[in-house]
KOLDO-391747 format. One record per residue: residue number from 1; residue in three letters; x negated, y, z of N, C-alpha, C, O in turn. Coordinates in nm, 2 decimals. Atoms other than C-alpha are relative to their C-alpha. Last residue first. Example, Ala and Ser with C-alpha at 12.3 -4.5 7.8 and 13.67 -1.06 7.14 Angstrom:
<pts>
[pt 2 SER [0.09 -0.11 0.00] [-1.37 -0.11 0.71] [0.08 0.11 0.08] [0.03 0.22 0.09]]
[pt 1 ALA [-0.09 -0.12 0.00] [-1.23 -0.45 0.78] [-0.09 0.12 0.00] [-0.19 0.12 0.07]]
</pts>
This chain:
<pts>
[pt 156 ASP [-0.05 -0.10 -0.10] [2.75 4.33 -2.18] [0.03 0.13 -0.06] [0.08 0.22 0.01]]
[pt 155 VAL [0.07 -0.13 0.00] [2.72 4.08 -2.46] [0.06 0.09 0.10] [0.19 0.11 0.10]]
[pt 154 ILE [-0.08 -0.12 -0.04] [2.84 3.72 -2.40] [-0.09 0.12 0.01] [-0.20 0.12 0.07]]
[pt 153 ARG [-0.05 -0.07 0.12] [2.64 3.46 -2.59] [0.09 0.12 0.02] [0.13 0.19 -0.07]]
[pt 152 ASP [0.11 -0.08 0.06] [2.44 3.37 -2.28] [0.04 0.06 -0.14] [-0.04 0.15 -0.19]]
[pt 151 THR [-0.01 -0.14 -0.04] [2.77 3.26 -2.12] [-0.12 0.09 -0.06] [-0.11 0.21 -0.06]]
[pt 150 THR [0.08 -0.02 -0.12] [2.78 2.94 -2.32] [-0.01 0.15 0.03] [0.01 0.23 -0.06]]
[pt 149 ILE [0.13 -0.06 0.02] [3.06 2.90 -2.56] [-0.07 0.00 0.13] [-0.02 -0.03 0.24]]
[pt 148 THR [0.07 0.00 -0.13] [3.37 2.68 -2.60] [-0.14 0.06 -0.02] [-0.21 0.01 -0.11]]
[pt 147 GLU [0.12 0.09 -0.02] [3.56 2.78 -2.91] [-0.05 0.00 0.14] [-0.02 0.10 0.22]]
[pt 146 ASP [0.04 0.01 -0.14] [3.88 2.93 -3.04] [-0.11 -0.09 0.02] [-0.12 -0.20 -0.05]]
[pt 145 TRP [0.13 -0.06 -0.02] [3.87 2.98 -3.42] [-0.04 0.00 0.15] [-0.16 0.03 0.18]]
[pt 144 VAL [0.09 0.10 0.05] [4.17 2.75 -3.48] [-0.14 0.04 0.02] [-0.24 -0.04 0.01]]
[pt 143 SER [0.05 0.09 -0.11] [4.36 2.99 -3.25] [-0.10 -0.11 -0.05] [-0.17 -0.17 0.03]]
[pt 142 GLU [-0.08 0.12 -0.03] [4.39 3.24 -3.54] [-0.06 -0.09 0.11] [-0.18 -0.08 0.13]]
[pt 141 HIS [0.03 0.11 0.09] [4.20 3.57 -3.52] [0.09 -0.12 0.04] [0.14 -0.12 0.15]]
[pt 140 GLY [-0.03 -0.03 0.14] [4.29 3.91 -3.39] [-0.02 -0.11 -0.09] [0.00 -0.10 -0.21]]
[pt 139 ASP [-0.11 -0.08 0.01] [4.11 3.86 -3.05] [0.02 0.04 -0.15] [-0.07 0.07 -0.23]]
[pt 138 TYR [0.04 -0.12 0.06] [3.87 3.57 -3.06] [0.12 0.08 -0.03] [0.21 0.04 -0.11]]
[pt 137 HIS [-0.09 -0.02 0.12] [4.00 3.31 -2.81] [-0.05 0.14 -0.06] [-0.05 0.24 0.01]]
[pt 136 VAL [-0.04 -0.13 0.03] [3.74 3.18 -2.56] [0.09 0.00 -0.12] [0.08 -0.09 -0.21]]
[pt 135 ARG [-0.08 0.02 0.13] [3.66 2.86 -2.38] [0.06 0.14 -0.03] [0.13 0.19 0.06]]
[pt 134 LEU [-0.14 -0.05 0.01] [3.39 2.93 -2.13] [0.06 -0.04 -0.13] [-0.01 -0.05 -0.23]]
[pt 133 ARG [-0.07 0.04 0.12] [3.06 2.77 -2.02] [0.14 0.05 0.01] [0.21 0.03 0.11]]
[pt 132 ASP [0.06 -0.07 0.11] [2.80 2.89 -1.76] [0.06 -0.03 -0.14] [0.00 -0.01 -0.24]]
[pt 131 PRO [0.06 -0.13 -0.05] [2.96 2.80 -1.43] [-0.06 0.08 -0.12] [-0.07 0.20 -0.11]]
[pt 130 GLY [0.11 0.02 -0.10] [3.18 2.54 -1.60] [-0.06 0.13 0.03] [-0.02 0.24 -0.01]]
[pt 129 VAL [0.03 0.14 0.02] [3.48 2.51 -1.84] [-0.11 -0.04 0.11] [-0.10 -0.15 0.16]]
[pt 128 VAL [0.13 0.01 -0.05] [3.64 2.84 -1.74] [-0.04 -0.15 0.01] [0.02 -0.22 0.09]]
[pt 127 GLU [0.03 0.10 -0.10] [3.94 2.86 -1.97] [-0.15 0.01 0.05] [-0.23 0.03 -0.03]]
[pt 126 LEU [-0.12 0.09 -0.01] [4.11 3.10 -2.21] [-0.02 -0.10 0.12] [0.08 -0.14 0.18]]
[pt 125 VAL [0.03 0.13 -0.06] [3.86 3.39 -2.18] [0.13 -0.08 0.02] [0.22 -0.04 0.09]]
[pt 124 THR [-0.07 0.01 -0.13] [3.96 3.67 -2.42] [-0.03 -0.14 0.05] [-0.03 -0.24 -0.02]]
[pt 123 ALA [-0.07 0.12 -0.03] [3.75 3.78 -2.71] [0.06 0.00 0.14] [0.03 0.09 0.22]]
[pt 122 PRO [-0.07 0.00 -0.13] [3.60 4.08 -2.88] [0.08 -0.13 0.01] [0.13 -0.18 -0.08]]
[pt 121 TYR [-0.14 0.00 0.01] [3.35 3.99 -3.16] [0.07 0.01 0.14] [0.02 -0.05 0.23]]
[pt 120 ILE [-0.06 0.00 -0.13] [2.98 4.07 -3.20] [0.15 0.01 -0.02] [0.20 0.10 -0.09]]
[pt 119 SER [-0.11 -0.09 -0.04] [2.80 3.99 -3.52] [0.05 -0.02 0.14] [0.02 -0.12 0.20]]
[pt 118 GLN [0.06 -0.13 -0.01] [2.47 3.83 -3.64] [0.10 0.11 0.04] [0.08 0.23 0.03]]
[pt 117 ARG [0.10 -0.02 0.11] [2.56 3.47 -3.57] [-0.05 0.14 0.02] [-0.11 0.17 0.13]]
[pt 116 TRP [-0.01 0.11 0.09] [2.85 3.49 -3.32] [-0.08 0.03 -0.12] [-0.05 0.12 -0.19]]
[pt 115 ARG [0.09 0.00 0.12] [2.79 3.72 -3.02] [0.02 -0.13 -0.08] [0.02 -0.24 -0.02]]
[pt 114 VAL [0.08 0.12 0.03] [3.08 3.74 -2.79] [-0.08 0.02 -0.12] [-0.03 0.06 -0.23]]
[pt 113 ARG [0.05 -0.02 0.14] [3.24 4.05 -2.63] [-0.10 -0.11 -0.02] [-0.19 -0.13 0.06]]
[pt 112 VAL [0.15 0.00 0.02] [3.45 3.98 -2.32] [-0.03 0.03 -0.15] [0.06 0.02 -0.23]]
[pt 111 ARG [0.03 -0.04 0.14] [3.81 4.03 -2.20] [-0.15 0.01 0.00] [-0.22 0.08 0.08]]
[pt 110 ASP [0.11 -0.10 0.02] [3.88 3.83 -1.88] [-0.02 0.03 -0.15] [-0.02 -0.06 -0.23]]
[pt 109 GLY [-0.06 -0.13 0.03] [4.21 3.64 -1.90] [-0.10 0.11 -0.01] [-0.07 0.22 -0.06]]
[pt 108 VAL [-0.10 0.00 0.10] [4.08 3.33 -1.72] [0.06 0.13 -0.02] [0.11 0.20 0.08]]
[pt 107 ALA [-0.13 0.06 -0.04] [3.79 3.42 -1.49] [0.09 0.00 -0.13] [0.07 0.07 -0.22]]
[pt 106 TYR [-0.11 -0.03 0.09] [3.42 3.50 -1.54] [0.13 -0.07 0.04] [0.12 -0.18 0.11]]
[pt 105 PRO [-0.03 -0.14 -0.02] [3.14 3.51 -1.28] [0.12 0.05 -0.09] [0.17 0.16 -0.07]]
[pt 104 SER [0.02 -0.08 0.11] [3.15 3.13 -1.28] [0.03 0.15 0.03] [0.12 0.17 0.11]]
[pt 103 ALA [-0.12 -0.04 0.07] [3.12 2.95 -0.95] [-0.04 0.09 -0.12] [-0.14 0.16 -0.12]]
[pt 102 GLN [-0.03 -0.14 0.00] [2.82 2.77 -0.82] [0.12 0.03 -0.09] [0.14 -0.04 -0.19]]
[pt 101 ALA [-0.12 -0.03 -0.08] [2.85 2.39 -0.76] [0.03 0.15 0.00] [0.13 0.19 0.05]]
[pt 100 PRO [0.03 -0.06 -0.13] [2.63 2.30 -1.05] [0.12 0.05 0.08] [0.22 0.07 0.02]]
[pt 99 THR [-0.09 -0.12 -0.03] [2.78 2.07 -1.31] [-0.05 0.05 0.13] [-0.01 0.00 0.24]]
[pt 98 THR [-0.05 0.00 -0.13] [2.53 1.83 -1.47] [0.08 0.12 0.03] [0.07 0.22 -0.05]]
[pt 97 PRO [-0.05 -0.13 -0.05] [2.46 1.74 -1.83] [0.05 -0.02 0.15] [0.10 -0.12 0.19]]
[pt 96 ALA [-0.14 -0.01 0.01] [2.25 1.43 -1.89] [0.05 0.13 0.06] [-0.01 0.18 0.15]]
[pt 95 THR [-0.07 0.06 -0.11] [1.88 1.49 -1.92] [0.15 0.01 -0.03] [0.19 0.09 -0.11]]
[pt 94 HIS [0.04 0.13 -0.03] [1.66 1.54 -2.22] [0.08 -0.07 0.11] [0.07 -0.19 0.13]]
[pt 93 LEU [-0.08 0.02 -0.12] [1.82 1.85 -2.36] [-0.02 -0.15 0.04] [0.07 -0.23 0.00]]
[pt 92 GLY [0.09 -0.01 -0.12] [1.55 1.95 -2.61] [0.07 -0.02 0.13] [0.02 0.02 0.23]]
[pt 91 LEU [-0.01 -0.13 -0.07] [1.81 2.04 -2.88] [-0.10 0.01 0.12] [-0.11 0.12 0.18]]
[pt 90 ALA [0.04 -0.10 0.10] [1.70 1.74 -3.10] [0.00 0.14 0.06] [-0.08 0.22 0.03]]
[pt 89 LEU [0.14 0.01 0.01] [1.73 1.51 -2.79] [-0.06 0.11 -0.10] [-0.16 0.17 -0.07]]
[pt 88 ARG [0.06 -0.04 -0.13] [2.08 1.62 -2.72] [-0.15 0.00 0.00] [-0.21 0.10 0.04]]
[pt 87 VAL [0.00 -0.14 0.00] [2.17 1.59 -3.09] [-0.06 0.06 0.13] [-0.13 0.16 0.13]]
[pt 86 ARG [0.09 -0.05 0.11] [2.06 1.23 -3.10] [-0.01 0.15 0.00] [-0.12 0.21 -0.01]]
[pt 85 ARG [0.14 0.02 -0.04] [2.24 1.15 -2.77] [-0.10 0.06 -0.10] [-0.20 0.13 -0.06]]
[pt 84 PRO [0.05 0.13 0.03] [2.57 1.30 -2.89] [-0.15 -0.01 0.04] [-0.22 0.09 0.04]]
[pt 83 ILE [0.11 -0.01 0.09] [2.68 1.62 -2.70] [-0.05 -0.15 -0.03] [-0.09 -0.22 0.06]]
[pt 82 SER [0.13 -0.01 -0.08] [3.02 1.56 -2.55] [-0.12 0.00 -0.10] [-0.10 -0.06 -0.21]]
[pt 81 CYS [0.07 0.13 -0.03] [3.30 1.61 -2.80] [-0.12 0.03 0.09] [-0.17 0.14 0.09]]
[pt 80 THR [0.13 0.01 0.06] [3.53 1.92 -2.79] [-0.06 -0.14 0.04] [-0.03 -0.19 0.14]]
[pt 79 ALA [0.12 -0.02 -0.09] [3.89 1.86 -2.70] [-0.13 -0.01 -0.08] [-0.14 -0.08 -0.17]]
[pt 78 ILE [0.08 0.12 -0.01] [4.16 1.91 -2.96] [-0.12 0.03 0.09] [-0.18 0.13 0.07]]
[pt 77 PRO [0.11 -0.01 -0.09] [4.44 2.17 -2.99] [-0.07 -0.14 0.01] [0.00 -0.24 0.01]]
[pt 76 GLY [-0.03 -0.02 -0.14] [4.67 2.14 -3.29] [-0.13 0.00 0.08] [-0.24 -0.02 0.03]]
[pt 75 GLU [-0.13 -0.06 -0.01] [4.59 1.99 -3.63] [0.04 0.01 0.15] [0.05 -0.09 0.22]]
[pt 74 VAL [-0.04 -0.02 -0.14] [4.23 1.93 -3.71] [0.14 0.06 0.00] [0.16 0.16 -0.07]]
[pt 73 ARG [0.01 -0.14 -0.04] [4.20 1.80 -4.07] [0.04 0.01 0.15] [0.12 -0.08 0.20]]
[pt 72 GLY [-0.12 -0.08 0.01] [4.12 1.44 -4.16] [-0.02 0.14 0.05] [-0.13 0.17 0.10]]
[pt 71 LYS [-0.12 0.08 -0.04] [3.87 1.17 -4.08] [0.13 0.08 0.00] [0.22 0.05 0.08]]
[pt 70 LEU [-0.11 -0.09 -0.02] [3.56 1.30 -4.26] [0.13 -0.08 0.03] [0.17 -0.16 -0.06]]
[pt 69 ARG [-0.01 -0.03 -0.14] [3.29 1.04 -4.22] [0.11 0.10 0.04] [0.14 0.12 0.15]]
[pt 68 GLU [-0.05 0.12 -0.07] [3.35 0.89 -4.57] [0.01 0.03 0.15] [0.10 -0.03 0.22]]
[pt 67 PHE [-0.14 0.00 0.01] [3.29 1.23 -4.73] [0.07 -0.11 0.09] [0.17 -0.08 0.15]]
[pt 66 SER [-0.06 0.05 0.12] [2.93 1.22 -4.62] [0.15 0.01 0.01] [0.21 0.02 0.12]]
[pt 65 VAL [-0.07 0.12 -0.02] [2.79 1.45 -4.35] [0.06 -0.05 -0.13] [0.09 0.04 -0.22]]
[pt 64 ASP [-0.06 0.05 0.12] [2.53 1.72 -4.35] [0.07 -0.13 0.03] [0.01 -0.22 0.08]]
[pt 63 GLU [0.05 0.12 0.05] [2.47 1.86 -4.00] [0.07 -0.03 -0.13] [0.19 0.00 -0.15]]
[pt 62 GLN [-0.04 0.02 0.14] [2.50 2.18 -3.81] [-0.06 -0.13 -0.05] [-0.18 -0.16 -0.03]]
[pt 61 TRP [0.08 0.10 0.08] [2.49 2.21 -3.43] [0.06 -0.01 -0.14] [0.18 -0.01 -0.16]]
[pt 60 GLU [-0.03 0.01 0.14] [2.60 2.48 -3.19] [-0.09 -0.10 -0.07] [-0.21 -0.11 -0.04]]
[pt 59 TYR [0.13 0.00 0.08] [2.58 2.41 -2.82] [0.04 -0.01 -0.14] [0.12 -0.11 -0.18]]
[pt 58 GLY [0.06 -0.13 0.01] [2.89 2.51 -2.62] [-0.13 0.01 -0.07] [-0.18 0.12 -0.10]]
[pt 57 GLU [0.02 -0.06 -0.14] [2.98 2.16 -2.51] [-0.07 0.13 0.00] [-0.15 0.16 0.08]]
[pt 56 PHE [0.01 0.11 -0.10] [2.92 2.03 -2.87] [-0.03 0.07 0.13] [-0.14 0.11 0.16]]
[pt 55 ASP [0.01 -0.07 -0.12] [3.04 2.30 -3.12] [0.00 -0.11 0.11] [0.11 -0.14 0.16]]
[pt 54 PHE [-0.06 0.06 -0.12] [2.99 2.15 -3.46] [-0.02 0.09 0.12] [-0.12 0.17 0.12]]
[pt 53 HIS [0.04 -0.06 -0.12] [2.93 2.31 -3.80] [0.08 -0.06 0.12] [0.20 -0.06 0.12]]
[pt 52 ILE [-0.10 -0.02 -0.11] [2.96 2.08 -4.09] [-0.06 0.07 0.11] [-0.18 0.04 0.15]]
[pt 51 ARG [0.08 -0.05 -0.12] [2.76 2.08 -4.42] [0.11 0.04 0.10] [0.20 0.12 0.07]]
[pt 50 PHE [-0.04 -0.13 -0.06] [2.96 1.86 -4.66] [-0.10 0.04 0.11] [-0.15 -0.05 0.18]]
[pt 49 ARG [0.08 -0.04 -0.12] [2.86 1.57 -4.89] [0.04 0.14 0.04] [0.06 0.23 -0.04]]
[pt 48 SER [-0.04 0.07 -0.11] [3.08 1.39 -5.15] [-0.08 0.03 0.13] [-0.08 -0.06 0.22]]
[pt 47 ARG [-0.14 0.04 0.00] [3.09 1.60 -5.46] [0.04 -0.08 0.13] [0.16 -0.07 0.16]]
[pt 46 GLY [-0.03 0.11 0.10] [2.78 1.79 -5.38] [0.14 -0.04 0.00] [0.22 0.01 0.08]]
[pt 45 ARG [0.13 0.04 0.05] [2.67 1.99 -5.08] [0.01 -0.11 -0.10] [-0.06 -0.21 -0.09]]
[pt 44 GLN [-0.01 0.13 0.07] [2.99 2.17 -4.99] [-0.13 -0.03 -0.07] [-0.18 0.06 -0.14]]
[pt 43 GLU [0.05 0.01 0.14] [2.93 2.44 -4.73] [0.02 -0.14 -0.06] [0.03 -0.24 0.02]]
[pt 42 ILE [0.07 -0.13 0.03] [3.05 2.57 -4.39] [-0.06 0.00 -0.14] [-0.09 0.10 -0.19]]
[pt 41 ILE [0.08 0.01 0.12] [3.31 2.29 -4.32] [-0.06 0.14 -0.03] [0.01 0.24 -0.04]]
[pt 40 TYR [-0.06 -0.06 0.12] [3.44 2.30 -3.96] [-0.10 0.01 -0.11] [-0.22 0.01 -0.09]]
[pt 39 GLY [0.10 -0.09 0.06] [3.39 2.08 -3.67] [0.07 0.07 -0.11] [0.18 0.05 -0.14]]
[pt 38 PRO [-0.04 -0.11 0.08] [3.60 1.86 -3.44] [-0.12 0.08 -0.05] [-0.22 0.09 0.02]]
[pt 37 CYS [0.04 -0.13 -0.05] [3.47 1.52 -3.32] [0.04 0.12 -0.09] [0.03 0.10 -0.22]]
[pt 36 ARG [-0.04 -0.10 0.10] [3.63 1.19 -3.38] [-0.02 0.14 0.05] [0.05 0.18 0.14]]
[pt 35 LYS [-0.11 -0.09 -0.04] [3.44 0.94 -3.18] [0.04 0.09 -0.12] [-0.04 0.09 -0.22]]
[pt 34 GLY [-0.12 0.07 -0.04] [3.24 0.62 -3.27] [0.11 0.09 0.05] [0.22 0.04 0.08]]
[pt 33 ASP [0.03 0.10 -0.11] [2.90 0.80 -3.26] [0.13 -0.07 0.05] [0.15 -0.08 0.17]]
[pt 32 TYR [0.14 -0.02 -0.05] [3.03 1.09 -3.48] [-0.01 -0.09 0.12] [0.05 -0.08 0.23]]
[pt 31 GLU [0.05 0.12 -0.07] [3.32 1.04 -3.72] [-0.14 0.03 0.05] [-0.23 0.06 -0.03]]
[pt 30 VAL [0.11 0.07 0.06] [3.43 1.40 -3.82] [-0.04 -0.12 0.09] [-0.05 -0.11 0.21]]
[pt 29 LEU [0.05 0.10 -0.10] [3.76 1.57 -3.76] [-0.11 -0.08 -0.07] [-0.09 -0.13 -0.18]]
[pt 28 VAL [-0.02 0.14 0.03] [3.81 1.88 -3.98] [-0.05 -0.09 0.12] [-0.12 -0.04 0.21]]
[pt 27 HIS [0.04 0.08 -0.12] [3.85 2.25 -3.94] [0.04 -0.14 -0.03] [0.15 -0.18 -0.06]]
[pt 26 GLU [-0.10 0.09 -0.06] [3.86 2.41 -4.29] [-0.05 -0.07 0.13] [-0.17 -0.11 0.13]]
[pt 25 GLY [-0.08 -0.07 -0.10] [3.63 2.70 -4.36] [0.10 -0.09 0.07] [0.15 -0.05 0.17]]
[pt 24 ILE [0.09 -0.07 -0.09] [3.49 2.56 -4.69] [0.09 0.08 0.10] [0.19 0.15 0.06]]
[pt 23 ARG [0.06 -0.13 0.04] [3.75 2.35 -4.86] [-0.08 0.06 0.11] [-0.07 0.02 0.23]]
[pt 22 TYR [0.03 -0.08 -0.11] [3.85 1.98 -4.84] [-0.06 0.13 -0.05] [-0.13 0.13 -0.15]]
[pt 21 ASN [0.09 -0.11 0.04] [4.02 1.79 -5.11] [-0.02 0.09 0.12] [0.08 0.14 0.18]]
[pt 20 GLU [-0.04 -0.14 -0.03] [4.17 1.46 -4.99] [-0.10 0.10 -0.05] [-0.22 0.07 -0.06]]
[pt 19 ARG [0.11 -0.07 -0.07] [4.10 1.14 -5.18] [0.04 0.14 0.03] [0.08 0.21 -0.06]]
[pt 18 CYS [-0.02 0.01 -0.14] [4.42 0.96 -5.27] [-0.11 0.07 0.08] [-0.08 0.10 0.20]]
[pt 17 ALA [-0.11 -0.09 -0.04] [4.41 1.09 -5.63] [0.02 -0.01 0.15] [0.07 0.09 0.21]]
[pt 16 SER [0.06 -0.13 -0.02] [4.06 0.93 -5.67] [0.11 0.10 0.04] [0.09 0.20 0.10]]
[pt 15 THR [0.09 -0.01 -0.12] [4.20 0.59 -5.59] [-0.05 0.14 0.01] [-0.07 0.19 0.13]]
[pt 14 SER [-0.08 0.01 -0.12] [4.50 0.62 -5.83] [-0.09 0.01 0.13] [-0.05 0.07 0.22]]
[pt 13 ALA [-0.08 -0.12 -0.02] [4.29 0.75 -6.12] [0.08 -0.01 0.13] [0.08 0.10 0.20]]
[pt 12 LEU [0.09 -0.11 -0.02] [4.03 0.47 -6.09] [0.08 0.13 0.03] [0.04 0.20 0.12]]
[pt 11 THR [0.06 0.02 -0.13] [4.29 0.20 -6.06] [-0.09 0.12 0.04] [-0.08 0.17 0.15]]
[pt 10 PHE [-0.11 -0.03 -0.10] [4.48 0.34 -6.36] [-0.05 -0.01 0.14] [-0.02 0.07 0.22]]
[pt 9 ALA [-0.03 -0.15 0.00] [4.16 0.36 -6.57] [0.11 0.03 0.10] [0.09 0.13 0.17]]
[pt 8 PHE [0.11 -0.07 -0.07] [4.07 0.00 -6.47] [0.02 0.15 0.01] [-0.01 0.21 0.12]]
[pt 7 ALA [-0.01 0.03 -0.15] [4.41 -0.13 -6.56] [-0.11 0.07 0.08] [-0.09 0.12 0.19]]
[pt 6 TRP [-0.11 -0.08 -0.05] [4.39 0.05 -6.90] [0.02 -0.02 0.15] [0.04 0.07 0.22]]
[pt 5 GLY [0.05 -0.14 -0.01] [4.05 -0.10 -6.97] [0.11 0.09 0.05] [0.08 0.18 0.13]]
[pt 4 ALA [0.10 -0.01 -0.11] [4.17 -0.45 -6.88] [-0.05 0.14 0.01] [-0.06 0.19 0.12]]
[pt 3 ARG [-0.08 0.00 -0.12] [4.47 -0.41 -7.12] [-0.09 0.01 0.12] [-0.05 0.08 0.22]]
[pt 2 ARG [-0.07 -0.13 -0.01] [4.24 -0.31 -7.41] [0.08 0.01 0.13] [0.08 0.11 0.20]]
[pt 1 MET [0.10 -0.10 -0.04] [4.02 -0.61 -7.35] [0.06 0.13 0.02] [0.03 0.20 0.11]]
</pts>
């Protein structure tokens, strides 16, 4: 009996040691509809649940996910995921995205001011993704904060 108890304690300790510790603000990969989508942790909701902020094609989305759906930290540049069907419906986007033929008024290298939550930050356009979507770098911040935004977040 004593030997079985020791083996159980060792197994429990070794499996819990393998579990990664994630912190608020970390960029992580999350299993979403069979894909690994980037997001960042904005809150821990218990020992094994996290509130994750996603940026799906310029649309912001937050969702609680279990620890099992976290597939590691984001390392290096990674493409954003397309909007999952469930999120598309929740946002009221009932049709598939289309790309109009009109050109964007912005170009790579343009300096813009972007609204994020209740604040405005200076940024530089890294890529024109579509007529109303841009990939931006927030000036003075690490590149992990780069994001794809819709032009309605740009302040004149």
